[in-house]
PDB file with SEQRES, HELIX, SHEET and CRYST1 records, atoms N, CA, C and O in Angstrom:
SEQRES   1 A   85  MET ILE LEU ASN TYR VAL LEU ILE THR LEU TYR ILE ILE          
SEQRES   2 A   85  LEU TRP ALA LEU ASN GLY ILE ILE PHE ILE SER ILE ILE          
SEQRES   3 A   85  LEU SER TRP ILE PRO PRO VAL LEU ASN THR LYS VAL GLY          
SEQRES   4 A   85  LEU MET ILE ARG GLU VAL SER ASN TRP MET LEU TYR PRO          
SEQRES   5 A   85  PHE ARG GLY TRP LEU ALA PHE GLY PHE PHE ASP PHE THR          
SEQRES   6 A   85  PRO ILE ILE GLY LEU VAL ILE LEU GLN PHE ILE MET ARG          
SEQRES   7 A   85  ILE PHE GLU GLN LEU ILE PHE                                  
HELIX    1 AA1 ILE A    2  SER A   28  1                                  27    
HELIX    2 AA2 PRO A   31  LEU A   34  1                                   4    
HELIX    3 AA3 LYS A   37  LEU A   50  1                                  14    
HELIX    4 AA4 TYR A   51  PHE A   53  5                                   3    
HELIX    5 AA5 THR A   65  ILE A   84  1                                  20    
SHEET    1 AA1 2 ALA A  58  PHE A  59  0                                        
SHEET    2 AA1 2 PHE A  62  ASP A  63 -1                                        
CRYST1    1.000    1.000    1.000  90.00  90.00  90.00 P 1           1          
ATOM      1  N   MET A   1       0.821  -1.187   0.000  1.00  0.00           N  
ATOM      2  CA  MET A   1       0.000   0.000   0.000  1.00  0.00           C  
ATOM      3  C   MET A   1       0.872   1.261   0.000  1.00  0.00           C  
ATOM      4  O   MET A   1       0.666   2.163  -0.812  1.00  0.00           O  
ATOM      5  N   ILE A   2       1.843   1.316   0.912  1.00  0.00           N  
ATOM      6  CA  ILE A   2       2.725   2.470   0.988  1.00  0.00           C  
ATOM      7  C   ILE A   2       3.590   2.552  -0.265  1.00  0.00           C  
ATOM      8  O   ILE A   2       3.856   3.643  -0.768  1.00  0.00           O  
ATOM      9  N   LEU A   3       4.030   1.393  -0.770  1.00  0.00           N  
ATOM     10  CA  LEU A   3       4.836   1.367  -1.989  1.00  0.00           C  
ATOM     11  C   LEU A   3       4.066   1.973  -3.155  1.00  0.00           C  
ATOM     12  O   LEU A   3       4.645   2.659  -3.997  1.00  0.00           O  
ATOM     13  N   ASN A   4       2.771   1.722  -3.204  1.00  0.00           N  
ATOM     14  CA  ASN A   4       1.942   2.284  -4.264  1.00  0.00           C  
ATOM     15  C   ASN A   4       1.920   3.810  -4.182  1.00  0.00           C  
ATOM     16  O   ASN A   4       1.998   4.482  -5.211  1.00  0.00           O  
ATOM     17  N   TYR A   5       1.816   4.365  -2.979  1.00  0.00           N  
ATOM     18  CA  TYR A   5       1.836   5.821  -2.810  1.00  0.00           C  
ATOM     19  C   TYR A   5       3.191   6.408  -3.208  1.00  0.00           C  
ATOM     20  O   TYR A   5       3.254   7.486  -3.798  1.00  0.00           O  
ATOM     21  N   VAL A   6       4.256   5.708  -2.889  1.00  0.00           N  
ATOM     22  CA  VAL A   6       5.591   6.168  -3.261  1.00  0.00           C  
ATOM     23  C   VAL A   6       5.733   6.173  -4.786  1.00  0.00           C  
ATOM     24  O   VAL A   6       6.257   7.127  -5.360  1.00  0.00           O  
ATOM     25  N   LEU A   7       5.264   5.106  -5.436  1.00  0.00           N  
ATOM     26  CA  LEU A   7       5.334   5.032  -6.898  1.00  0.00           C  
ATOM     27  C   LEU A   7       4.491   6.120  -7.554  1.00  0.00           C  
ATOM     28  O   LEU A   7       4.907   6.709  -8.551  1.00  0.00           O  
ATOM     29  N   ILE A   8       3.325   6.385  -7.009  1.00  0.00           N  
ATOM     30  CA  ILE A   8       2.474   7.444  -7.557  1.00  0.00           C  
ATOM     31  C   ILE A   8       3.149   8.801  -7.394  1.00  0.00           C  
ATOM     32  O   ILE A   8       3.110   9.627  -8.305  1.00  0.00           O  
ATOM     33  N   THR A   9       3.766   9.035  -6.240  1.00  0.00           N  
ATOM     34  CA  THR A   9       4.474  10.300  -6.011  1.00  0.00           C  
ATOM     35  C   THR A   9       5.637  10.461  -6.982  1.00  0.00           C  
ATOM     36  O   THR A   9       5.823  11.539  -7.547  1.00  0.00           O  
ATOM     37  N   LEU A  10       6.419   9.409  -7.184  1.00  0.00           N  
ATOM     38  CA  LEU A  10       7.526   9.470  -8.138  1.00  0.00           C  
ATOM     39  C   LEU A  10       7.018   9.687  -9.561  1.00  0.00           C  
ATOM     40  O   LEU A  10       7.636  10.408 -10.345  1.00  0.00           O  
ATOM     41  N   TYR A  11       5.898   9.062  -9.886  1.00  0.00           N  
ATOM     42  CA  TYR A  11       5.315   9.243 -11.212  1.00  0.00           C  
ATOM     43  C   TYR A  11       4.900  10.700 -11.421  1.00  0.00           C  
ATOM     44  O   TYR A  11       5.122  11.254 -12.498  1.00  0.00           O  
ATOM     45  N   ILE A  12       4.312  11.316 -10.422  1.00  0.00           N  
ATOM     46  CA  ILE A  12       3.903  12.723 -10.523  1.00  0.00           C  
ATOM     47  C   ILE A  12       5.127  13.617 -10.684  1.00  0.00           C  
ATOM     48  O   ILE A  12       5.095  14.573 -11.459  1.00  0.00           O  
ATOM     49  N   ILE A  13       6.203  13.318  -9.965  1.00  0.00           N  
ATOM     50  CA  ILE A  13       7.437  14.100 -10.097  1.00  0.00           C  
ATOM     51  C   ILE A  13       8.002  13.965 -11.506  1.00  0.00           C  
ATOM     52  O   ILE A  13       8.429  14.955 -12.101  1.00  0.00           O  
ATOM     53  N   LEU A  14       8.008  12.754 -12.040  1.00  0.00           N  
ATOM     54  CA  LEU A  14       8.493  12.545 -13.405  1.00  0.00           C  
ATOM     55  C   LEU A  14       7.609  13.243 -14.423  1.00  0.00           C  
ATOM     56  O   LEU A  14       8.099  13.788 -15.412  1.00  0.00           O  
ATOM     57  N   TRP A  15       6.314  13.226 -14.178  1.00  0.00           N  
ATOM     58  CA  TRP A  15       5.376  13.914 -15.075  1.00  0.00           C  
ATOM     59  C   TRP A  15       5.645  15.416 -15.077  1.00  0.00           C  
ATOM     60  O   TRP A  15       5.619  16.053 -16.130  1.00  0.00           O  
ATOM     61  N   ALA A  16       5.903  15.979 -13.900  1.00  0.00           N  
ATOM     62  CA  ALA A  16       6.215  17.404 -13.798  1.00  0.00           C  
ATOM     63  C   ALA A  16       7.544  17.721 -14.483  1.00  0.00           C  
ATOM     64  O   ALA A  16       7.664  18.746 -15.154  1.00  0.00           O  
ATOM     65  N   LEU A  17       8.536  16.857 -14.322  1.00  0.00           N  
ATOM     66  CA  LEU A  17       9.830  17.050 -14.975  1.00  0.00           C  
ATOM     67  C   LEU A  17       9.669  16.993 -16.497  1.00  0.00           C  
ATOM     68  O   LEU A  17      10.324  17.741 -17.223  1.00  0.00           O  
ATOM     69  N   ASN A  18       8.813  16.120 -16.962  1.00  0.00           N  
ATOM     70  CA  ASN A  18       8.521  16.032 -18.392  1.00  0.00           C  
ATOM     71  C   ASN A  18       7.967  17.366 -18.896  1.00  0.00           C  
ATOM     72  O   ASN A  18       8.374  17.854 -19.950  1.00  0.00           O  
ATOM     73  N   GLY A  19       7.053  17.941 -18.151  1.00  0.00           N  
ATOM     74  CA  GLY A  19       6.482  19.229 -18.530  1.00  0.00           C  
ATOM     75  C   GLY A  19       7.513  20.343 -18.501  1.00  0.00           C  
ATOM     76  O   GLY A  19       7.520  21.209 -19.376  1.00  0.00           O  
ATOM     77  N   ILE A  20       8.384  20.326 -17.503  1.00  0.00           N  
ATOM     78  CA  ILE A  20       9.417  21.360 -17.392  1.00  0.00           C  
ATOM     79  C   ILE A  20      10.401  21.267 -18.558  1.00  0.00           C  
ATOM     80  O   ILE A  20      10.824  22.292 -19.093  1.00  0.00           O  
ATOM     81  N   ILE A  21      10.765  20.060 -18.950  1.00  0.00           N  
ATOM     82  CA  ILE A  21      11.657  19.900 -20.105  1.00  0.00           C  
ATOM     83  C   ILE A  21      10.969  20.400 -21.367  1.00  0.00           C  
ATOM     84  O   ILE A  21      11.599  21.055 -22.198  1.00  0.00           O  
ATOM     85  N   PHE A  22       9.697  20.102 -21.518  1.00  0.00           N  
ATOM     86  CA  PHE A  22       8.961  20.575 -22.688  1.00  0.00           C  
ATOM     87  C   PHE A  22       8.900  22.103 -22.710  1.00  0.00           C  
ATOM     88  O   PHE A  22       9.089  22.715 -23.761  1.00  0.00           O  
ATOM     89  N   ILE A  23       8.639  22.716 -21.565  1.00  0.00           N  
ATOM     90  CA  ILE A  23       8.618  24.183 -21.485  1.00  0.00           C  
ATOM     91  C   ILE A  23      10.004  24.741 -21.796  1.00  0.00           C  
ATOM     92  O   ILE A  23      10.125  25.780 -22.445  1.00  0.00           O  
ATOM     93  N   SER A  24      11.042  24.058 -21.340  1.00  0.00           N  
ATOM     94  CA  SER A  24      12.408  24.486 -21.621  1.00  0.00           C  
ATOM     95  C   SER A  24      12.689  24.464 -23.116  1.00  0.00           C  
ATOM     96  O   SER A  24      13.382  25.340 -23.633  1.00  0.00           O  
ATOM     97  N   ILE A  25      12.157  23.473 -23.809  1.00  0.00           N  
ATOM     98  CA  ILE A  25      12.321  23.401 -25.265  1.00  0.00           C  
ATOM     99  C   ILE A  25      11.653  24.599 -25.923  1.00  0.00           C  
ATOM    100  O   ILE A  25      12.239  25.244 -26.793  1.00  0.00           O  
ATOM    101  N   ILE A  26      10.435  24.893 -25.511  1.00  0.00           N  
ATOM    102  CA  ILE A  26       9.712  26.031 -26.087  1.00  0.00           C  
ATOM    103  C   ILE A  26      10.445  27.339 -25.788  1.00  0.00           C  
ATOM    104  O   ILE A  26      10.582  28.188 -26.669  1.00  0.00           O  
ATOM    105  N   LEU A  27      10.914  27.506 -24.553  1.00  0.00           N  
ATOM    106  CA  LEU A  27      11.603  28.739 -24.177  1.00  0.00           C  
ATOM    107  C   LEU A  27      12.948  28.899 -24.880  1.00  0.00           C  
ATOM    108  O   LEU A  27      13.437  30.020 -25.023  1.00  0.00           O  
ATOM    109  N   SER A  28      13.550  27.801 -25.319  1.00  0.00           N  
ATOM    110  CA  SER A  28      14.828  27.914 -26.018  1.00  0.00           C  
ATOM    111  C   SER A  28      14.671  28.601 -27.369  1.00  0.00           C  
ATOM    112  O   SER A  28      15.652  29.092 -27.927  1.00  0.00           O  
ATOM    113  N   TRP A  29      13.475  28.643 -27.891  1.00  0.00           N  
ATOM    114  CA  TRP A  29      13.226  29.337 -29.155  1.00  0.00           C  
ATOM    115  C   TRP A  29      13.084  30.838 -28.955  1.00  0.00           C  
ATOM    116  O   TRP A  29      13.106  31.598 -29.924  1.00  0.00           O  
ATOM    117  N   ILE A  30      12.936  31.274 -27.703  1.00  0.00           N  
ATOM    118  CA  ILE A  30      12.778  32.687 -27.382  1.00  0.00           C  
ATOM    119  C   ILE A  30      13.897  33.056 -26.403  1.00  0.00           C  
ATOM    120  O   ILE A  30      13.666  33.085 -25.194  1.00  0.00           O  
ATOM    121  N   PRO A  31      15.105  33.339 -26.904  1.00  0.00           N  
ATOM    122  CA  PRO A  31      16.264  33.559 -26.021  1.00  0.00           C  
ATOM    123  C   PRO A  31      16.084  34.616 -24.937  1.00  0.00           C  
ATOM    124  O   PRO A  31      16.575  34.401 -23.828  1.00  0.00           O  
ATOM    125  N   PRO A  32      15.410  35.750 -25.180  1.00  0.00           N  
ATOM    126  CA  PRO A  32      15.297  36.723 -24.078  1.00  0.00           C  
ATOM    127  C   PRO A  32      14.536  36.183 -22.863  1.00  0.00           C  
ATOM    128  O   PRO A  32      14.775  36.621 -21.738  1.00  0.00           O  
ATOM    129  N   VAL A  33      13.634  35.247 -23.083  1.00  0.00           N  
ATOM    130  CA  VAL A  33      12.858  34.695 -21.970  1.00  0.00           C  
ATOM    131  C   VAL A  33      13.744  33.832 -21.074  1.00  0.00           C  
ATOM    132  O   VAL A  33      13.495  33.739 -19.872  1.00  0.00           O  
ATOM    133  N   LEU A  34      14.768  33.205 -21.637  1.00  0.00           N  
ATOM    134  CA  LEU A  34      15.659  32.363 -20.845  1.00  0.00           C  
ATOM    135  C   LEU A  34      16.475  33.161 -19.835  1.00  0.00           C  
ATOM    136  O   LEU A  34      16.991  32.593 -18.873  1.00  0.00           O  
ATOM    137  N   ASN A  35      16.598  34.456 -20.040  1.00  0.00           N  
ATOM    138  CA  ASN A  35      17.378  35.282 -19.118  1.00  0.00           C  
ATOM    139  C   ASN A  35      16.555  35.841 -17.967  1.00  0.00           C  
ATOM    140  O   ASN A  35      17.087  36.576 -17.135  1.00  0.00           O  
ATOM    141  N   THR A  36      15.285  35.515 -17.902  1.00  0.00           N  
ATOM    142  CA  THR A  36      14.454  35.939 -16.779  1.00  0.00           C  
ATOM    143  C   THR A  36      14.634  34.967 -15.623  1.00  0.00           C  
ATOM    144  O   THR A  36      15.237  33.908 -15.795  1.00  0.00           O  
ATOM    145  N   LYS A  37      14.119  35.312 -14.446  1.00  0.00           N  
ATOM    146  CA  LYS A  37      14.237  34.428 -13.284  1.00  0.00           C  
ATOM    147  C   LYS A  37      13.523  33.105 -13.515  1.00  0.00           C  
ATOM    148  O   LYS A  37      14.038  32.043 -13.168  1.00  0.00           O  
ATOM    149  N   VAL A  38      12.332  33.177 -14.103  1.00  0.00           N  
ATOM    150  CA  VAL A  38      11.566  31.953 -14.372  1.00  0.00           C  
ATOM    151  C   VAL A  38      12.288  31.106 -15.412  1.00  0.00           C  
ATOM    152  O   VAL A  38      12.381  29.887 -15.265  1.00  0.00           O  
ATOM    153  N   GLY A  39      12.799  31.742 -16.457  1.00  0.00           N  
ATOM    154  CA  GLY A  39      13.527  31.020 -17.496  1.00  0.00           C  
ATOM    155  C   GLY A  39      14.767  30.331 -16.957  1.00  0.00           C  
ATOM    156  O   GLY A  39      15.054  29.187 -17.311  1.00  0.00           O  
ATOM    157  N   LEU A  40      15.504  31.031 -16.094  1.00  0.00           N  
ATOM    158  CA  LEU A  40      16.700  30.437 -15.497  1.00  0.00           C  
ATOM    159  C   LEU A  40      16.350  29.269 -14.579  1.00  0.00           C  
ATOM    160  O   LEU A  40      17.064  28.266 -14.546  1.00  0.00           O  
ATOM    161  N   MET A  41      15.254  29.398 -13.837  1.00  0.00           N  
ATOM    162  CA  MET A  41      14.836  28.320 -12.955  1.00  0.00           C  
ATOM    163  C   MET A  41      14.442  27.080 -13.766  1.00  0.00           C  
ATOM    164  O   MET A  41      14.840  25.964 -13.432  1.00  0.00           O  
ATOM    165  N   ILE A  42      13.669  27.280 -14.818  1.00  0.00           N  
ATOM    166  CA  ILE A  42      13.253  26.161 -15.671  1.00  0.00           C  
ATOM    167  C   ILE A  42      14.467  25.510 -16.325  1.00  0.00           C  
ATOM    168  O   ILE A  42      14.550  24.287 -16.433  1.00  0.00           O  
ATOM    169  N   ARG A  43      15.394  26.337 -16.753  1.00  0.00           N  
ATOM    170  CA  ARG A  43      16.602  25.812 -17.381  1.00  0.00           C  
ATOM    171  C   ARG A  43      17.431  24.987 -16.391  1.00  0.00           C  
ATOM    172  O   ARG A  43      17.935  23.922 -16.747  1.00  0.00           O  
ATOM    173  N   GLU A  44      17.574  25.465 -15.163  1.00  0.00           N  
ATOM    174  CA  GLU A  44      18.338  24.740 -14.147  1.00  0.00           C  
ATOM    175  C   GLU A  44      17.701  23.393 -13.811  1.00  0.00           C  
ATOM    176  O   GLU A  44      18.396  22.388 -13.663  1.00  0.00           O  
ATOM    177  N   VAL A  45      16.381  23.383 -13.692  1.00  0.00           N  
ATOM    178  CA  VAL A  45      15.691  22.140 -13.345  1.00  0.00           C  
ATOM    179  C   VAL A  45      15.815  21.122 -14.468  1.00  0.00           C  
ATOM    180  O   VAL A  45      16.009  19.935 -14.208  1.00  0.00           O  
ATOM    181  N   SER A  46      15.706  21.572 -15.710  1.00  0.00           N  
ATOM    182  CA  SER A  46      15.756  20.631 -16.825  1.00  0.00           C  
ATOM    183  C   SER A  46      17.187  20.222 -17.168  1.00  0.00           C  
ATOM    184  O   SER A  46      17.408  19.119 -17.669  1.00  0.00           O  
ATOM    185  N   ASN A  47      18.153  21.088 -16.908  1.00  0.00           N  
ATOM    186  CA  ASN A  47      19.537  20.779 -17.288  1.00  0.00           C  
ATOM    187  C   ASN A  47      20.153  19.637 -16.494  1.00  0.00           C  
ATOM    188  O   ASN A  47      21.011  18.928 -17.020  1.00  0.00           O  
ATOM    189  N   TRP A  48      19.745  19.436 -15.252  1.00  0.00           N  
ATOM    190  CA  TRP A  48      20.376  18.367 -14.475  1.00  0.00           C  
ATOM    191  C   TRP A  48      20.102  17.002 -15.089  1.00  0.00           C  
ATOM    192  O   TRP A  48      20.902  16.081 -14.927  1.00  0.00           O  
ATOM    193  N   MET A  49      18.972  16.859 -15.798  1.00  0.00           N  
ATOM    194  CA  MET A  49      18.695  15.587 -16.454  1.00  0.00           C  
ATOM    195  C   MET A  49      19.277  15.547 -17.864  1.00  0.00           C  
ATOM    196  O   MET A  49      19.707  14.490 -18.323  1.00  0.00           O  
ATOM    197  N   LEU A  50      19.295  16.671 -18.546  1.00  0.00           N  
ATOM    198  CA  LEU A  50      19.732  16.697 -19.934  1.00  0.00           C  
ATOM    199  C   LEU A  50      21.245  16.820 -20.081  1.00  0.00           C  
ATOM    200  O   LEU A  50      21.786  16.490 -21.136  1.00  0.00           O  
ATOM    201  N   TYR A  51      21.931  17.284 -19.054  1.00  0.00           N  
ATOM    202  CA  TYR A  51      23.374  17.520 -19.151  1.00  0.00           C  
ATOM    203  C   TYR A  51      24.170  16.288 -19.594  1.00  0.00           C  
ATOM    204  O   TYR A  51      25.065  16.437 -20.426  1.00  0.00           O  
ATOM    205  N   PRO A  52      23.895  15.081 -19.084  1.00  0.00           N  
ATOM    206  CA  PRO A  52      24.691  13.923 -19.525  1.00  0.00           C  
ATOM    207  C   PRO A  52      24.537  13.606 -21.015  1.00  0.00           C  
ATOM    208  O   PRO A  52      25.393  12.932 -21.588  1.00  0.00           O  
ATOM    209  N   PHE A  53      23.475  14.073 -21.642  1.00  0.00           N  
ATOM    210  CA  PHE A  53      23.221  13.762 -23.044  1.00  0.00           C  
ATOM    211  C   PHE A  53      23.618  14.884 -23.996  1.00  0.00           C  
ATOM    212  O   PHE A  53      23.462  14.745 -25.209  1.00  0.00           O  
ATOM    213  N   ARG A  54      24.129  15.993 -23.466  1.00  0.00           N  
ATOM    214  CA  ARG A  54      24.475  17.143 -24.304  1.00  0.00           C  
ATOM    215  C   ARG A  54      25.485  16.741 -25.377  1.00  0.00           C  
ATOM    216  O   ARG A  54      26.497  16.099 -25.095  1.00  0.00           O  
ATOM    217  N   GLY A  55      25.186  17.131 -26.603  1.00  0.00           N  
ATOM    218  CA  GLY A  55      26.093  16.894 -27.710  1.00  0.00           C  
ATOM    219  C   GLY A  55      25.902  15.574 -28.425  1.00  0.00           C  
ATOM    220  O   GLY A  55      26.558  15.347 -29.441  1.00  0.00           O  
ATOM    221  N   TRP A  56      25.040  14.695 -27.950  1.00  0.00           N  
ATOM    222  CA  TRP A  56      24.819  13.423 -28.621  1.00  0.00           C  
ATOM    223  C   TRP A  56      24.133  13.612 -29.964  1.00  0.00           C  
ATOM    224  O   TRP A  56      24.487  12.953 -30.942  1.00  0.00           O  
ATOM    225  N   LEU A  57      23.166  14.494 -30.019  1.00  0.00           N  
ATOM    226  CA  LEU A  57      22.426  14.751 -31.248  1.00  0.00           C  
ATOM    227  C   LEU A  57      22.486  16.233 -31.599  1.00  0.00           C  
ATOM    228  O   LEU A  57      21.451  16.892 -31.703  1.00  0.00           O  
ATOM    229  N   ALA A  58      23.667  16.746 -31.777  1.00  0.00           N  
ATOM    230  CA  ALA A  58      23.820  18.151 -32.125  1.00  0.00           C  
ATOM    231  C   ALA A  58      24.254  18.253 -33.583  1.00  0.00           C  
ATOM    232  O   ALA A  58      25.253  17.666 -34.000  1.00  0.00           O  
ATOM    233  N   PHE A  59      23.477  19.011 -34.339  1.00  0.00           N  
ATOM    234  CA  PHE A  59      23.779  19.242 -35.745  1.00  0.00           C  
ATOM    235  C   PHE A  59      23.847  20.744 -35.957  1.00  0.00           C  
ATOM    236  O   PHE A  59      22.819  21.414 -36.052  1.00  0.00           O  
ATOM    237  N   GLY A  60      25.064  21.269 -36.031  1.00  0.00           N  
ATOM    238  CA  GLY A  60      25.222  22.710 -36.186  1.00  0.00           C  
ATOM    239  C   GLY A  60      24.718  23.438 -34.952  1.00  0.00           C  
ATOM    240  O   GLY A  60      25.169  23.177 -33.837  1.00  0.00           O  
ATOM    241  N   PHE A  61      23.785  24.349 -35.159  1.00  0.00           N  
ATOM    242  CA  PHE A  61      23.208  25.110 -34.043  1.00  0.00           C  
ATOM    243  C   PHE A  61      22.077  24.369 -33.353  1.00  0.00           C  
ATOM    244  O   PHE A  61      21.606  24.801 -32.301  1.00  0.00           O  
ATOM    245  N   PHE A  62      21.640  23.274 -33.922  1.00  0.00           N  
ATOM    246  CA  PHE A  62      20.489  22.558 -33.387  1.00  0.00           C  
ATOM    247  C   PHE A  62      20.939  21.416 -32.487  1.00  0.00           C  
ATOM    248  O   PHE A  62      21.729  20.563 -32.891  1.00  0.00           O  
ATOM    249  N   ASP A  63      20.429  21.415 -31.272  1.00  0.00           N  
ATOM    250  CA  ASP A  63      20.740  20.368 -30.302  1.00  0.00           C  
ATOM    251  C   ASP A  63      19.447  19.623 -29.983  1.00  0.00           C  
ATOM    252  O   ASP A  63      18.511  20.185 -29.415  1.00  0.00           O  
ATOM    253  N   PHE A  64      19.417  18.372 -30.354  1.00  0.00           N  
ATOM    254  CA  PHE A  64      18.232  17.556 -30.143  1.00  0.00           C  
ATOM    255  C   PHE A  64      18.320  16.729 -28.864  1.00  0.00           C  
ATOM    256  O   PHE A  64      17.621  15.726 -28.723  1.00  0.00           O  
ATOM    257  N   THR A  65      19.172  17.143 -27.940  1.00  0.00           N  
ATOM    258  CA  THR A  65      19.341  16.462 -26.661  1.00  0.00           C  
ATOM    259  C   THR A  65      18.034  16.318 -25.886  1.00  0.00           C  
ATOM    260  O   THR A  65      17.798  15.257 -25.307  1.00  0.00           O  
ATOM    261  N   PRO A  66      17.173  17.341 -25.850  1.00  0.00           N  
ATOM    262  CA  PRO A  66      15.925  17.173 -25.102  1.00  0.00           C  
ATOM    263  C   PRO A  66      15.067  16.020 -25.602  1.00  0.00           C  
ATOM    264  O   PRO A  66      14.288  15.450 -24.838  1.00  0.00           O  
ATOM    265  N   ILE A  67      15.200  15.673 -26.866  1.00  0.00           N  
ATOM    266  CA  ILE A  67      14.429  14.539 -27.382  1.00  0.00           C  
ATOM    267  C   ILE A  67      14.883  13.252 -26.697  1.00  0.00           C  
ATOM    268  O   ILE A  67      14.058  12.416 -26.328  1.00  0.00           O  
ATOM    269  N   ILE A  68      16.199  13.097 -26.528  1.00  0.00           N  
ATOM    270  CA  ILE A  68      16.719  11.916 -25.833  1.00  0.00           C  
ATOM    271  C   ILE A  68      16.199  11.896 -24.399  1.00  0.00           C  
ATOM    272  O   ILE A  68      15.749  10.861 -23.908  1.00  0.00           O  
ATOM    273  N   GLY A  69      16.263  13.036 -23.739  1.00  0.00           N  
ATOM    274  CA  GLY A  69      15.780  13.124 -22.357  1.00  0.00           C  
ATOM    275  C   GLY A  69      14.301  12.807 -22.249  1.00  0.00           C  
ATOM    276  O   GLY A  69      13.887  12.099 -21.331  1.00  0.00           O  
ATOM    277  N   LEU A  70      13.498  13.319 -23.173  1.00  0.00           N  
ATOM    278  CA  LEU A  70      12.056  13.047 -23.130  1.00  0.00           C  
ATOM    279  C   LEU A  70      11.751  11.588 -23.413  1.00  0.00           C  
ATOM    280  O   LEU A  70      10.857  11.012 -22.792  1.00  0.00           O  
ATOM    281  N   VAL A  71      12.478  10.981 -24.342  1.00  0.00           N  
ATOM    282  CA  VAL A  71      12.248   9.559 -24.645  1.00  0.00           C  
ATOM    283  C   VAL A  71      12.585   8.689 -23.436  1.00  0.00           C  
ATOM    284  O   VAL A  71      11.828   7.782 -23.091  1.00  0.00           O  
ATOM    285  N   ILE A  72      13.710   8.962 -22.801  1.00  0.00           N  
ATOM    286  CA  ILE A  72      14.087   8.191 -21.607  1.00  0.00           C  
ATOM    287  C   ILE A  72      13.074   8.407 -20.484  1.00  0.00           C  
ATOM    288  O   ILE A  72      12.679   7.465 -19.797  1.00  0.00           O  
ATOM    289  N   LEU A  73      12.666   9.648 -20.311  1.00  0.00           N  
ATOM    290  CA  LEU A  73      11.675   9.959 -19.270  1.00  0.00           C  
ATOM    291  C   LEU A  73      10.345   9.263 -19.553  1.00  0.00           C  
ATOM    292  O   LEU A  73       9.721   8.732 -18.635  1.00  0.00           O  
ATOM    293  N   GLN A  74       9.909   9.261 -20.806  1.00  0.00           N  
ATOM    294  CA  GLN A  74       8.670   8.576 -21.162  1.00  0.00           C  
ATOM    295  C   GLN A  74       8.785   7.070 -20.920  1.00  0.00           C  
ATOM    296  O   GLN A  74       7.831   6.437 -20.470  1.00  0.00           O  
ATOM    297  N   PHE A  75       9.949   6.501 -21.218  1.00  0.00           N  
ATOM    298  CA  PHE A  75      10.164   5.072 -20.976  1.00  0.00           C  
ATOM    299  C   PHE A  75      10.053   4.751 -19.485  1.00  0.00           C  
ATOM    300  O   PHE A  75       9.403   3.779 -19.103  1.00  0.00           O  
ATOM    301  N   ILE A  76      10.687   5.569 -18.649  1.00  0.00           N  
ATOM    302  CA  ILE A  76      10.624   5.367 -17.200  1.00  0.00           C  
ATOM    303  C   ILE A  76       9.186   5.536 -16.703  1.00  0.00           C  
ATOM    304  O   ILE A  76       8.726   4.783 -15.845  1.00  0.00           O  
ATOM    305  N   MET A  77       8.480   6.536 -17.252  1.00  0.00           N  
ATOM    306  CA  MET A  77       7.094   6.764 -16.841  1.00  0.00           C  
ATOM    307  C   MET A  77       6.203   5.580 -17.224  1.00  0.00           C  
ATOM    308  O   MET A  77       5.289   5.230 -16.477  1.00  0.00           O  
ATOM    309  N   ARG A  78       6.458   4.967 -18.373  1.00  0.00           N  
ATOM    310  CA  ARG A  78       5.675   3.776 -18.779  1.00  0.00           C  
ATOM    311  C   ARG A  78       5.904   2.629 -17.806  1.00  0.00           C  
ATOM    312  O   ARG A  78       4.970   1.896 -17.480  1.00  0.00           O  
ATOM    313  N   ILE A  79       7.127   2.471 -17.344  1.00  0.00           N  
ATOM    314  CA  ILE A  79       7.411   1.420 -16.362  1.00  0.00           C  
ATOM    315  C   ILE A  79       6.635   1.690 -15.074  1.00  0.00           C  
ATOM    316  O   ILE A  79       6.042   0.776 -14.501  1.00  0.00           O  
ATOM    317  N   PHE A  80       6.639   2.940 -14.622  1.00  0.00           N  
ATOM    318  CA  PHE A  80       5.882   3.299 -13.416  1.00  0.00           C  
ATOM    319  C   PHE A  80       4.387   3.066 -13.625  1.00  0.00           C  
ATOM    320  O   PHE A  80       3.701   2.603 -12.714  1.00  0.00           O  
ATOM    321  N   GLU A  81       3.878   3.382 -14.815  1.00  0.00           N  
ATOM    322  CA  GLU A  81       2.456   3.144 -15.087  1.00  0.00           C  
ATOM    323  C   GLU A  81       2.121   1.663 -14.976  1.00  0.00           C  
ATOM    324  O   GLU A  81       1.070   1.303 -14.447  1.00  0.00           O  
ATOM    325  N   GLN A  82       3.002   0.808 -15.467  1.00  0.00           N  
ATOM    326  CA  GLN A  82       2.772  -0.637 -15.391  1.00  0.00           C  
ATOM    327  C   GLN A  82       2.797  -1.113 -13.937  1.00  0.00           C  
ATOM    328  O   GLN A  82       2.040  -2.007 -13.559  1.00  0.00           O  
ATOM    329  N   LEU A  83       3.667  -0.514 -13.129  1.00  0.00           N  
ATOM    330  CA  LEU A  83       3.762  -0.930 -11.723  1.00  0.00           C  
ATOM    331  C   LEU A  83       2.579  -0.412 -10.897  1.00  0.00           C  
ATOM    332  O   LEU A  83       2.126  -1.077  -9.966  1.00  0.00           O  
ATOM    333  N   ILE A  84       2.087   0.778 -11.246  1.00  0.00           N  
ATOM    334  CA  ILE A  84       1.015   1.396 -10.463  1.00  0.00           C  
ATOM    335  C   ILE A  84      -0.332   0.801 -10.810  1.00  0.00           C  
ATOM    336  O   ILE A  84      -1.107   0.431  -9.928  1.00  0.00           O  
ATOM    337  N   PHE A  85      -0.606   0.710 -12.114  1.00  0.00           N  
ATOM    338  CA  PHE A  85      -1.957   0.309 -12.516  1.00  0.00           C  
ATOM    339  C   PHE A  85      -1.967  -1.144 -12.857  1.00  0.00           C  
ATOM    340  O   PHE A  85      -3.011  -1.685 -13.222  1.00  0.00           O  
TER     341      PHE A  85                                                      
END                                                                             
């Protein structure tokens, strides 16, 4: 019973991180927004997960690292969904 609550809590945290990474992707298209307090906070939260993958899928000015992070996060979330439900 308690394990189920822990898994649900972790799933919610992963879901929120997924949203923050997605917002970070959108904000990267608007550079002035990244220099605000909210932009810096979102960038810091998303970078701790994306940092190990930086440069894996970089083509010129385009860095597709967030795609790797989102795919891994979605995979982990699917595992949690199978364990919870």
